[in-house]
C-alpha positions as CSV (number, residue, x, y, z in Angstrom):
1,M,128.3,95.6,76.2
2,I,125.3,93.8,76.0
3,E,123.9,92.6,79.3
4,K,126.1,89.4,80.3
5,G,126.0,89.2,83.8
6,L,123.2,86.6,84.2
7,S,125.5,84.4,82.4
8,K,127.9,83.8,85.5
9,I,126.3,80.9,87.2
10,S,124.3,78.1,85.2
11,H,120.9,76.4,86.3
12,A,122.8,73.5,87.1
13,Q,125.6,75.0,89.4
14,R,122.5,76.7,91.0
15,R,120.7,73.9,91.6
16,A,123.4,72.2,93.1
17,L,124.4,75.2,95.3
18,L,120.9,75.4,96.4
19,R,120.8,71.5,97.4
20,E,124.2,72.3,99.4
21,R,122.7,74.7,101.1
22,L,119.5,72.8,102.1
23,S,121.8,70.1,103.4
24,K,123.6,71.9,105.8
25,G,120.9,71.9,108.2
26,R,120.6,75.7,108.9
27,L,117.4,77.9,108.1
28,I,117.3,79.3,104.5
29,V,115.0,82.2,103.9
30,A,113.2,82.7,100.9
31,P,111.6,85.6,99.8
32,G,108.5,85.5,97.8
33,V,108.9,87.0,94.2
34,F,105.9,87.3,91.7
35,E,106.7,89.5,89.2
36,M,109.9,91.1,87.2
37,V,110.7,93.6,89.3
38,S,110.4,92.1,92.7
39,A,112.6,89.2,91.2
40,K,115.5,91.5,90.4
41,I,115.2,93.5,93.8
42,A,115.5,90.9,95.6
43,D,118.4,89.0,93.6
44,R,120.6,91.4,94.0
45,M,120.4,91.8,97.9
46,G,121.9,87.9,99.0
47,F,119.5,85.9,99.8
48,D,120.5,81.7,99.6
49,A,117.1,81.2,97.7
50,L,114.2,83.0,96.0
51,Y,110.5,81.9,96.1
52,M,108.6,81.8,93.2
53,T,104.9,82.4,95.0
54,G,102.0,80.6,93.1
55,Y,99.1,83.0,94.7
56,G,101.3,86.4,93.6
57,T,102.5,85.2,90.7
58,V,98.7,84.6,89.2
59,A,97.4,87.5,90.9
60,S,100.3,89.9,89.1
61,Y,100.2,87.9,85.7
62,L,96.6,87.6,85.4
63,G,94.7,89.7,88.1
64,L,93.0,86.3,89.2
65,P,92.7,84.7,92.8
66,D,95.4,81.1,92.9
67,A,92.6,79.1,92.5
68,G,93.7,76.2,89.6
69,L,93.0,79.4,87.2
70,A,96.4,79.4,85.9
71,T,97.6,76.6,83.6
72,Y,101.3,75.0,83.1
73,T,101.5,77.3,80.4
74,D,101.2,80.6,82.2
75,M,103.4,79.1,84.7
76,V,106.3,77.7,83.5
77,N,106.5,81.2,81.0
78,R,106.9,83.1,84.7
79,V,109.3,80.5,86.0
80,S,111.3,81.0,82.5
81,Q,110.9,84.7,82.8
82,F,112.0,85.0,86.6
83,A,115.3,82.6,85.9
84,S,116.5,84.2,82.9
85,I,116.7,87.5,84.8
86,T,118.3,86.0,88.4
87,H,121.2,85.0,90.0
88,T,119.8,83.7,92.8
89,P,118.9,79.5,93.3
90,M,114.9,79.6,92.4
91,I,111.9,77.3,94.0
92,C,109.1,77.4,91.9
93,D,105.0,76.8,93.3
94,G,104.4,73.9,90.2
95,D,100.7,73.8,92.0
96,T,99.5,70.4,91.7
97,G,101.5,69.5,88.6
98,Y,98.7,70.6,86.5
99,G,96.8,67.4,86.1
100,G,97.9,63.9,86.3
101,L,101.0,61.5,86.4
102,L,101.3,62.7,82.6
103,N,100.9,66.2,83.4
104,V,103.3,66.0,86.3
105,M,106.0,64.2,84.5
106,H,105.9,67.4,81.4
107,T,105.7,69.9,84.6
108,V,108.8,68.5,86.0
109,R,110.8,68.6,82.8
110,G,109.2,71.9,82.0
111,Y,109.9,73.4,85.0
112,E,113.7,72.3,85.3
113,A,114.6,73.1,81.5
114,A,113.3,77.0,82.4
115,G,115.7,77.0,85.1
116,A,113.9,76.2,88.5
117,C,116.0,74.8,91.2
118,A,113.4,73.0,93.0
119,I,109.6,72.6,92.5
120,Q,106.8,72.4,94.8
121,L,104.2,70.1,94.3
122,E,100.8,69.7,96.2
123,D,98.5,67.0,97.1
124,Q,95.5,69.2,96.9
125,E,92.2,68.1,94.2
126,F,91.9,70.5,91.4
127,P,91.2,73.1,91.2
128,K,93.6,74.4,94.0
129,K,93.3,76.8,96.4
130,C,95.6,79.0,98.6
131,G,96.9,77.1,101.2
132,H,95.9,79.6,103.9
133,M,92.7,79.4,102.8
134,L,89.6,77.3,103.9
135,G,87.8,74.3,101.9
136,R,90.9,72.8,100.4
137,R,90.5,68.8,99.4
138,V,93.3,66.5,98.8
139,I,93.6,63.6,96.7
140,P,94.0,60.1,97.8
141,M,97.5,59.9,99.4
142,Q,98.4,57.1,96.9
143,D,98.0,59.1,94.1
144,M,100.2,61.9,95.5
145,V,102.9,59.4,96.5
146,E,102.5,58.5,92.2
147,K,103.2,61.7,91.5
148,I,106.3,62.3,93.7
149,R,107.7,59.0,92.4
150,V,107.1,60.4,88.9
151,A,108.6,63.6,89.9
152,V,111.8,62.0,90.9
153,E,112.1,59.7,87.7
154,T,111.6,62.4,85.4
155,R,114.2,65.2,86.6
156,D,117.5,64.9,84.6
157,D,119.2,66.8,87.3
158,P,119.5,65.0,90.8
159,N,120.0,68.5,92.1
160,F,116.6,69.6,91.3
161,Q,114.8,69.6,94.4
162,I,111.1,67.9,94.8
163,I,108.9,69.9,97.5
164,A,106.3,67.5,98.4
165,R,103.4,69.8,100.0
166,T,100.3,67.9,102.2
167,D,97.2,70.4,102.4
168,A,95.5,67.6,104.8
169,R,95.7,69.8,108.1
170,T,93.0,72.1,107.6
171,T,90.3,69.5,106.8
172,L,91.9,65.9,107.7
173,G,93.7,67.1,111.0
174,L,97.5,67.2,111.9
175,D,98.0,63.3,112.2
176,E,96.7,62.5,108.4
177,A,99.2,65.4,107.3
178,L,102.0,63.9,109.0
179,R,101.1,60.6,107.8
180,R,101.2,61.7,104.4
181,A,104.1,64.0,104.4
182,E,106.0,60.2,105.5
183,S,104.9,59.0,102.6
184,Y,106.0,61.6,100.3
185,A,109.7,61.0,102.1
186,R,109.6,57.2,101.0
187,A,108.0,58.0,97.9
188,G,111.6,60.2,97.3
189,A,110.6,63.7,97.9
190,D,113.8,66.0,98.6
191,V,112.3,68.6,101.0
192,L,108.6,68.0,102.9
193,F,105.9,70.8,103.3
194,V,103.1,70.6,105.8
195,E,100.8,72.9,105.3
196,S,99.2,75.4,107.6
197,P,99.8,74.2,111.1
198,E,97.8,76.2,113.3
199,S,100.1,76.6,116.5
200,V,103.9,76.8,117.5
201,E,103.2,73.1,118.8
202,E,101.6,71.7,115.6
203,M,105.1,72.9,114.1
204,E,107.4,71.5,116.8
205,K,105.8,68.1,116.3
206,I,106.1,68.4,112.1
207,A,109.7,69.4,112.7
208,T,110.5,66.3,115.3
209,S,108.5,63.8,112.8
210,F,110.7,64.1,109.8
211,D,114.4,64.1,109.3
212,L,114.0,65.9,105.9
213,P,114.3,69.4,105.0
214,L,111.1,71.1,106.8
215,V,109.6,74.5,104.6
216,A,107.7,76.6,107.0
217,N,105.2,78.9,104.9
218,M,105.2,82.5,106.6
219,V,102.2,84.4,105.6
220,E,101.2,87.5,107.2
221,G,97.5,87.0,108.0
222,G,97.4,83.1,107.3
223,R,96.8,80.0,109.1
224,T,100.3,80.0,110.8
225,P,101.9,81.8,113.6
226,V,104.6,84.3,111.7
227,L,107.8,83.1,114.1
228,T,110.9,84.7,113.9
229,F,113.9,83.0,112.1
230,E,115.8,82.1,115.7
231,E,112.0,80.4,116.8
232,L,112.0,78.6,113.3
233,E,115.7,77.4,113.7
234,A,115.4,76.2,116.9
235,I,111.8,74.2,116.2
236,G,114.1,72.5,113.0
237,Y,112.9,73.9,109.9
238,G,115.3,74.2,107.0
239,L,113.5,76.5,105.0
240,A,111.2,79.7,105.4
241,I,109.5,81.0,102.6
242,F,108.0,84.5,102.9
243,P,105.3,84.5,99.6
244,A,103.2,87.3,100.7
245,T,105.3,90.0,102.4
246,A,106.7,91.8,99.1
247,F,103.2,92.1,97.5
248,L,101.1,93.0,100.4
249,A,104.1,95.7,101.3
250,A,103.8,96.7,97.1
251,G,99.5,96.7,97.6
252,A,100.1,98.8,100.8
253,A,102.6,101.2,99.0
254,M,100.7,101.7,95.7
255,Q,97.4,101.9,97.3
256,S,99.1,105.0,99.8
257,V,100.1,107.1,96.4
258,Y,97.3,106.4,94.5
259,Q,95.0,107.8,97.3
260,T,97.6,111.1,97.5
261,L,97.2,111.3,93.9
262,L,93.4,110.9,94.2
263,T,92.6,113.8,96.8
264,D,95.7,116.2,96.1
265,K,96.0,115.9,92.3
266,S,99.8,115.8,92.7
267,S,102.5,113.4,94.1
268,A,104.4,116.6,95.8
269,K,102.9,115.4,99.0
270,V,103.6,111.9,99.0
271,T,104.9,110.6,102.4
272,Q,105.3,107.0,101.0
273,P,109.2,106.3,100.5
274,L,110.0,106.3,96.5
275,Y,113.0,104.2,94.9
276,D,115.1,106.6,93.7
277,F,114.4,107.1,89.9
278,Q,117.5,106.9,88.8
279,A,118.8,104.0,90.7
280,F,115.6,101.9,89.7
281,S,116.6,102.8,86.0
282,K,119.5,101.2,86.7
283,L,118.5,98.1,88.4
284,M,115.9,97.8,85.0
285,G,119.3,98.3,82.7
286,F,119.5,101.7,81.4
287,D,122.9,101.6,82.1
288,W,123.9,99.3,79.5
289,V,121.5,100.2,77.0
290,S,123.5,103.4,77.2
291,Q,126.6,101.4,76.7
292,F,125.0,99.7,73.8
293,D,124.1,102.6,72.4
294,Q,127.7,104.0,72.5
295,Q,129.1,100.9,71.3
296,F,127.0,100.8,68.4
297,K,125.9,104.3,67.3
298,K,126.3,105.5,64.3
299,S,128.9,107.3,62.9
300,D,128.4,110.7,62.0
301,Q,130.4,111.3,59.2
């Protein structure tokens, strides 16, 4: 009775499913997951895709800012672990590809083998920064074009989606960001991600400029307006990611309960809603542990 449910859908099937969903032209909502508990919870809720946020993953795994400090080894380890405990197609942040063209090839191979269904690659200089921070610098456009070409040529599964992100808007302006996105599309990107537009009007201009699926990055407190599902769909986005929502909520909840414990020296007056302990234990797999114990318990004789 060892847990077998995760073998029901293969990585190849998940990739085909994500590609099919993206091709339908309707908006996909992908919540950010950043460690194993968030991945388990989100996976069981019926989303069309999950998004492995670089910001949240680096924060939870290393306790560091998303500023180019996490290595390829750090991140591919997380991709593998996320994919091993979930069923839902997973879109994974691949930062800059962790180096030059050879690094991009190695990263794409590693992410695909680890179970990612899509990889997001961006055109920032190293060390990169979170896409809603100031001070981001981008590499020459042609250098990123070559990275996208390498990524497309490297993947084994044609359903493995290459998401090309440009961070040019904040420093170089929207027109340059659009010019770069167009070049990345010609290089073979499957999905385009023009990061951090600063108004609804800019988002609408992005959406009318391309035929490929487009990513809307909904970061509460970030540089882009957070819109409703209906608004994003009407503009024409194909994928809305919410990388920060869950870890911001988790951080606020933890701070609340820790403050109560500090003040009251007890959890008796905690007002923050708590996950039912028995349900959480089941989520973590203690039910199949009990089944395992029953199946393989030692005879009393």
